[in-house]
C-alpha positions as CSV (number, residue, x, y, z in Angstrom):
1,M,0.3,0.2,-0.1
2,D,1.6,3.0,-0.6
3,I,0.8,6.7,1.4
4,P,1.2,10.1,-0.3
5,N,2.0,13.4,1.2
6,S,1.1,15.8,-1.4
7,T,1.6,18.7,0.5
8,R,4.9,21.0,0.9
9,R,4.8,19.9,5.0
10,A,5.9,16.7,6.8
11,V,3.3,14.7,8.4
12,N,4.1,13.2,12.1
13,S,2.7,10.1,11.6
14,N,3.0,8.0,14.3
15,N,0.7,6.1,15.7
16,W,-1.4,6.3,12.7
17,T,-3.3,3.0,12.7
18,L,-4.0,1.3,9.0
19,R,-6.7,-2.3,9.1
20,D,-7.5,-4.6,6.8
21,E,-10.7,-6.4,5.8
22,D,-10.0,-9.2,8.5
23,G,-9.1,-6.8,11.3
24,D,-5.2,-6.8,11.3
25,T,-3.2,-3.9,11.9
26,Y,-0.3,-2.3,11.6
27,T,0.4,0.8,13.7
28,F,3.7,3.4,12.8
29,R,6.4,3.5,15.4
30,H,8.2,6.8,14.9
31,V,7.0,7.5,11.5
32,C,7.6,11.1,9.5
33,L,6.2,11.5,6.2
34,H,7.8,14.5,4.7
35,G,6.6,16.8,2.1
36,R,6.1,15.9,-1.3
37,S,6.9,11.4,-0.1
38,T,4.5,8.0,-0.3
39,I,5.4,6.0,1.9
40,R,5.1,2.5,0.8
41,V,3.6,-0.4,3.5
42,H,5.2,-3.6,2.9
43,T,3.3,-6.9,4.6
44,G,7.7,-8.4,4.6
45,V,10.4,-9.3,7.4
46,G,13.1,-7.0,7.1
47,R,14.3,-3.4,8.0
48,N,12.0,-0.3,7.5
49,T,14.0,2.0,5.7
50,R,12.9,6.5,4.9
51,T,10.4,5.3,1.4
52,D,8.9,1.5,2.5
53,L,8.5,0.8,6.2
54,L,8.0,-3.6,6.4
55,Q,4.8,-4.8,9.2
56,D,7.1,-7.8,10.1
57,R,4.7,-10.6,8.7
58,R,5.4,-13.6,7.4
59,A,1.7,-13.7,5.5
60,H,0.5,-11.2,3.8
61,V,-2.5,-9.0,5.2
């Protein structure tokens, strides 16, 4: 899932939550969405980067 910020200002998305139709959730921790940027949220396991967040799940959500 891509989450864009089309404004010029950074957005503090700490504690934002994504929820799917099955009720699975992912909560953002210490994430700043910079102006005119996009963060992509992945299901997999690994290290977060400035542009990609991983949910540390082995099964797709």
